C-alpha positions as CSV (number, residue, x, y, z in Angstrom):
1,X,57.2,36.6,7.0
2,X,57.7,38.3,10.3
3,X,54.8,40.4,11.6
4,X,55.5,44.1,12.4
5,X,52.4,44.3,14.6
6,X,53.6,45.0,18.2
7,X,50.7,42.9,19.6
8,X,51.9,39.9,17.7
9,X,55.6,40.1,18.6
10,X,57.1,37.8,21.2
11,X,57.6,39.9,24.3
12,X,61.1,40.5,25.4
13,X,62.1,39.1,28.8
14,X,62.6,42.6,30.3
15,X,59.2,43.6,29.1
16,X,57.6,40.5,30.5
17,X,59.2,41.0,33.8
18,X,58.1,44.6,33.9
19,X,54.5,43.6,33.1
20,X,54.5,41.0,35.9
21,X,55.9,43.6,38.3
22,X,53.3,46.1,37.2
23,X,50.5,43.6,37.6
24,X,51.6,42.6,41.1
25,X,52.0,46.3,42.1
26,X,48.5,47.2,40.9
27,X,46.7,44.2,42.5
28,X,46.6,44.5,46.2
29,X,45.4,41.0,46.8
30,X,48.2,39.5,44.7
31,X,50.8,41.8,46.2
32,X,49.8,40.8,49.7
33,X,49.8,37.1,48.7
34,X,53.4,37.4,47.4
35,X,54.4,39.3,50.5
36,X,53.0,36.6,52.8
37,X,54.6,33.8,50.8
38,X,58.0,35.5,50.8
39,X,57.9,36.3,54.5
40,X,56.5,32.8,55.3
41,X,59.3,31.1,53.5
42,X,61.9,33.3,55.2
43,X,60.5,32.5,58.6
44,X,60.3,28.8,57.8
45,X,64.0,28.8,56.8
46,X,64.9,30.9,59.8
47,X,63.2,28.6,62.3
48,X,65.2,25.6,60.9
49,X,68.6,27.2,61.5
50,X,68.2,29.0,64.8
51,X,68.4,27.5,68.3
52,X,65.5,26.4,70.5
53,X,65.7,29.7,72.4
54,X,65.5,31.7,69.2
55,X,62.5,29.7,68.1
56,X,60.8,30.7,71.4
57,X,61.7,34.3,70.7
58,X,60.3,34.0,67.2
59,X,57.0,32.7,68.8
60,X,57.0,35.7,71.2
61,X,57.5,38.2,68.4
62,X,54.8,36.6,66.3
63,X,52.0,36.8,68.9
64,X,53.1,40.3,69.8
65,X,52.9,41.2,66.1
66,X,49.3,40.0,66.0
67,X,48.3,42.4,68.8
68,X,50.5,45.3,67.6
69,X,49.3,45.0,64.0
70,X,45.7,45.3,65.2
71,X,46.5,48.2,67.5
72,X,48.5,50.1,64.8
73,X,45.6,49.7,62.5
74,X,43.2,51.1,65.1
75,X,45.4,54.0,66.1
76,X,47.1,54.8,62.9
77,X,44.3,54.1,60.3
78,X,41.2,54.7,62.4
79,X,42.6,57.3,64.8
80,X,41.4,55.7,68.0
81,X,43.5,54.9,71.1
82,X,43.3,51.9,73.3
83,X,45.0,51.1,76.6
84,X,43.1,47.8,76.9
85,X,44.6,45.5,74.3
86,X,46.4,43.5,76.9
87,X,43.0,42.6,78.3
88,X,41.7,41.7,74.8
89,X,44.7,39.3,74.5
90,X,43.5,37.8,77.8
91,X,40.1,37.1,76.3
92,X,41.7,35.1,73.4
93,X,44.1,33.4,75.8
94,X,41.4,32.1,78.2
95,X,39.2,31.1,75.3
96,X,42.0,28.8,73.9
97,X,42.7,27.5,77.4
98,X,39.1,26.5,78.1
99,X,38.6,24.9,74.7
100,X,42.0,23.1,74.7
101,X,41.1,21.5,78.1
102,X,37.9,20.2,76.6
103,X,39.7,18.6,73.6
104,X,39.2,21.0,70.8
105,X,41.6,20.8,67.8
106,X,44.2,23.5,67.2
107,X,42.7,25.5,64.3
108,X,39.1,25.7,65.6
109,X,40.2,26.8,69.1
110,X,42.3,29.7,67.6
111,X,39.4,30.6,65.3
112,X,37.1,30.6,68.4
113,X,39.5,32.9,70.1
114,X,39.3,35.3,67.2
115,X,35.5,35.2,67.1
116,X,35.0,35.5,70.9
117,X,37.3,38.5,71.1
118,X,35.6,40.0,68.0
119,X,32.2,39.7,69.8
120,X,33.7,41.3,72.9
121,X,35.2,44.1,70.8
122,X,31.9,45.1,69.2
123,X,30.2,46.6,72.2
124,X,33.5,48.0,73.4
125,X,34.0,49.6,69.9
126,X,30.4,51.0,70.0
127,X,31.1,52.6,73.4
128,X,34.6,53.9,72.2
129,X,33.0,55.5,69.1
130,X,31.1,57.8,71.4
131,X,34.2,58.8,73.4
132,X,37.1,61.1,72.5
133,X,40.6,61.9,73.8
134,X,41.2,61.2,77.5
135,X,37.8,59.8,77.9
136,X,38.4,57.0,75.4
137,X,41.9,56.3,77.0
138,X,40.3,56.2,80.4
139,X,37.6,53.7,79.3
140,X,40.1,51.3,77.7
141,X,42.4,51.8,80.7
142,X,39.5,50.6,83.0
143,X,39.1,47.6,80.8
144,X,42.8,46.7,81.1
145,X,42.6,47.0,84.9
146,X,39.2,45.3,85.4
147,X,39.1,42.5,83.0
148,X,42.0,40.4,84.3
149,X,40.6,40.8,87.8
150,X,37.7,38.6,86.8
151,X,39.9,35.6,87.3
152,X,39.9,36.3,91.1
153,X,36.1,36.8,91.1
154,X,35.4,33.5,89.4
155,X,38.3,31.2,90.4
156,X,36.4,28.0,89.6
157,X,36.0,29.0,86.0
158,X,39.2,31.1,85.3
159,X,41.6,29.3,87.8
160,X,42.1,32.2,90.1
161,X,45.6,33.8,90.4
162,X,47.3,30.7,89.1
163,X,45.2,30.7,85.9
164,X,44.6,27.7,83.6
165,X,47.2,25.2,82.5
166,X,46.9,23.6,79.1
167,X,48.5,20.7,77.3
168,X,51.1,21.5,74.7
169,X,50.2,21.3,71.0
170,X,52.3,18.4,70.0
171,X,53.8,18.4,66.5
172,X,52.2,16.0,63.9
173,X,53.6,12.6,63.7
174,X,54.5,13.2,60.0
175,X,57.2,15.6,61.2
176,X,59.0,12.9,63.1
177,X,59.2,11.9,66.8
178,X,62.2,14.1,67.5
179,X,60.7,17.3,65.9
180,X,61.3,20.2,68.5
181,X,58.2,21.4,70.2
182,X,59.5,25.0,70.2
183,X,59.9,24.9,66.4
184,X,56.3,23.7,66.0
185,X,55.1,26.5,68.3
186,X,57.0,29.0,66.3
187,X,55.4,27.7,63.1
188,X,51.9,28.1,64.7
189,X,52.7,31.6,65.9
190,X,54.2,32.7,62.6
191,X,51.2,31.3,60.7
192,X,48.9,33.4,62.9
193,X,51.0,36.5,62.3
194,X,51.0,35.9,58.5
195,X,47.2,35.6,58.5
196,X,47.0,38.9,60.4
197,X,49.5,40.5,58.0
198,X,47.5,39.3,54.9
199,X,44.1,40.4,56.3
200,X,45.2,43.9,57.6
201,X,47.4,44.6,54.5
202,X,44.3,44.1,52.3
203,X,42.1,46.0,54.6
204,X,44.4,49.0,54.9
205,X,44.7,49.2,51.1
206,X,41.0,48.7,50.4
207,X,38.1,51.1,50.1
208,X,37.3,50.3,53.7
209,X,40.7,51.4,54.8
210,X,40.4,54.6,52.9
211,X,37.1,55.2,54.6
212,X,38.6,54.7,58.0
213,X,41.4,57.2,57.2
214,X,38.8,59.7,56.1
215,X,37.0,59.3,59.4
216,X,40.3,59.7,61.2
217,X,41.2,62.9,59.4
218,X,37.9,64.6,59.6
219,X,34.8,63.0,61.2
220,X,32.4,65.8,60.1
221,X,33.6,65.8,56.5
222,X,33.4,62.0,56.4
223,X,29.9,62.1,57.8
224,X,28.8,64.7,55.1
225,X,30.3,62.4,52.5
226,X,28.0,59.6,53.5
227,X,30.2,57.5,55.8
228,X,28.8,56.0,59.0
229,X,31.4,57.4,61.4
230,X,30.3,55.4,64.4
231,X,30.0,52.2,62.4
232,X,33.5,52.6,60.9
233,X,35.1,53.2,64.3
234,X,33.2,50.2,65.9
235,X,34.3,48.0,63.0
236,X,38.0,49.1,63.4
237,X,37.9,48.4,67.1
238,X,36.3,45.0,66.6
239,X,38.9,44.0,64.0
240,X,41.7,45.2,66.2
241,X,40.3,43.2,69.1
242,X,40.1,40.1,66.9
243,X,43.8,40.4,66.1
244,X,44.7,40.8,69.8
245,X,42.5,37.7,70.6
246,X,44.5,35.7,68.1
247,X,47.7,36.9,69.7
248,X,46.4,35.9,73.1
249,X,45.4,32.5,71.8
250,X,48.9,31.9,70.4
251,X,50.3,33.1,73.7
252,X,48.5,30.3,75.6
253,X,49.8,27.7,73.2
254,X,53.4,28.9,73.6
255,X,53.3,29.4,77.4
256,X,50.9,26.5,77.9
257,X,48.9,28.5,80.4
258,X,46.7,31.6,80.8
259,X,47.0,33.5,84.0
260,X,45.9,37.0,84.9
261,X,49.4,38.0,85.9
262,X,50.4,37.8,82.2
263,X,47.9,40.4,81.1
264,X,48.3,43.3,83.6
265,X,48.1,47.0,82.7
266,X,51.8,46.9,82.0
267,X,51.3,44.8,78.9
268,X,48.8,47.2,77.5
269,X,51.2,50.1,78.0
270,X,54.0,48.1,76.4
271,X,51.8,47.4,73.3
272,X,50.9,51.1,73.0
273,X,54.5,52.2,73.3
274,X,55.5,49.5,70.8
275,X,53.2,50.8,68.0
276,X,54.1,54.4,68.7
277,X,57.8,53.7,68.6
278,X,57.5,51.4,65.6
279,X,55.3,53.8,63.6
280,X,51.5,54.2,63.8
281,X,49.6,52.9,60.8
282,X,52.5,50.8,59.5
283,X,52.6,47.0,59.6
284,X,56.3,47.2,59.3
285,X,56.2,49.5,62.3
286,X,54.4,46.7,64.2
287,X,57.4,44.4,63.3
288,X,59.7,47.0,64.9
289,X,57.5,47.2,67.9
290,X,57.4,43.4,68.3
291,X,61.1,43.1,68.1
292,X,61.4,45.8,70.8
293,X,59.0,43.9,73.1
294,X,60.9,40.7,72.6
295,X,64.5,41.9,73.0
296,X,64.2,44.9,75.4
297,X,63.3,42.8,78.6
298,X,66.5,40.7,78.0
299,X,68.6,43.8,77.5
300,X,67.2,45.4,80.6
301,X,67.8,42.3,82.7
302,X,71.4,42.2,81.5
303,X,71.7,45.9,82.3
304,X,70.3,45.3,85.8
305,X,72.6,42.4,86.5
306,X,75.7,44.3,85.2
307,X,74.9,47.2,87.7
308,X,73.7,44.9,90.5
309,X,70.4,46.6,90.7
310,X,67.8,45.5,93.2
311,X,64.9,43.2,92.2
312,X,62.3,46.0,92.5
313,X,64.4,48.3,90.2
314,X,65.2,45.6,87.7
315,X,61.5,44.6,87.5
316,X,60.4,48.2,86.6
317,X,63.5,48.9,84.4
318,X,61.9,47.8,81.1
319,X,59.0,50.3,81.5
320,X,61.4,53.1,82.3
321,X,63.5,52.2,79.2
322,X,60.4,52.1,77.1
323,X,59.6,55.7,78.2
324,X,63.2,56.9,77.4
325,X,63.1,55.2,74.0
326,X,59.6,56.6,73.3
327,X,60.8,60.2,74.1
328,X,63.9,59.8,72.1
329,X,62.1,58.4,69.0
330,X,59.4,61.1,69.2
331,X,62.1,63.8,69.3
332,X,64.2,62.4,66.5
333,X,61.5,60.6,64.3
334,X,58.0,61.8,65.3
335,X,56.5,59.2,62.9
336,X,58.3,56.3,64.6
337,X,61.2,54.1,63.5
338,X,59.5,53.1,60.2
339,X,58.9,56.8,59.5
340,X,62.5,57.5,60.2
341,X,63.6,54.7,57.9
342,X,61.4,56.1,55.1
343,X,62.9,59.6,55.6
344,X,66.4,58.2,55.4
345,X,65.5,56.2,52.3
346,X,64.1,59.3,50.6
347,X,67.1,61.4,51.6
348,X,69.4,58.8,50.2
349,X,67.5,58.6,46.9
350,X,67.6,62.4,46.6
351,X,71.4,62.4,47.1
352,X,71.9,59.6,44.5
353,X,69.7,61.5,42.0
354,X,71.6,64.7,42.7
355,X,75.0,62.9,42.3
356,X,73.7,61.3,39.0
357,X,72.6,64.7,37.7
358,X,75.9,66.3,38.5
359,X,77.8,63.5,36.8
360,X,75.6,63.9,33.7
361,X,76.2,67.6,33.7
362,X,80.0,67.1,33.9
363,X,79.9,64.6,31.1
């Protein structure tokens, strides 16, 4: 005899699928894990079919994403601004360079870059939590200008203007003798980006992330609610610094060097422009920003060559284009590219619902 109890019935395939989707949607950890797996598989397949040059661009985008994701969390979720994330990338880069030259394995040296930059970020975050507005921007700006200059002050340790050269991270023998080095570097960089994506996605959707947003929206109200405002801001800055340190460490592995010229003030300005254009507080916005940082220099170089511009003009052209793009995006989409994509998606959904309602009424 067939039971009529709904609990004893065999679930229909559609109901089972809906239940799985609902479980994934309600569980942040599971949702982030599925996201990381899907993105990781897509990047793995992409790296196998593109050219060597595209593998390098994939590496560039991945380490830029690490720094941009931390910065968008800091500015968008915590409400703090930083003009010194290029210098924090330098901390991670030089950490990896020094450890690689002493024979450290790949994973421990990248982990050390994260830890060292995190430690550097704690006192910086503590100082930043006591500053507001232009004072905070000025303090981080001084960091971006002064920290790379330490290479000239201690040339025996940091290598001076030429920096430190490192040996490439050779692919494992199990991948074959002819496995491209550029593809292996892209895998390392993408693995670092996926770790940052997983960590920050869970943080931004956790109680800690909600507390950071509460501090961002109203520090007085957050303090009255029992939140430690200074501690929250320091923690956000330290986590953001750790992400930038990982990006800098991957940078050293890809470029096989760490030099002060790679971490000038211009890089910090590019990073800030990237997160604003992509969309503050959005990890997808960090992807847009990373794509902009990777492709815009090539486009500006092609533009300079097509108009036969001088070397000085072509060198400063990317920063000028960043400014123009930033102004245009802020006028059209004040919440950045990702905010504009969301607005277009909502508008399209409303039009489709309106068309469906009209069709039903006519029927």
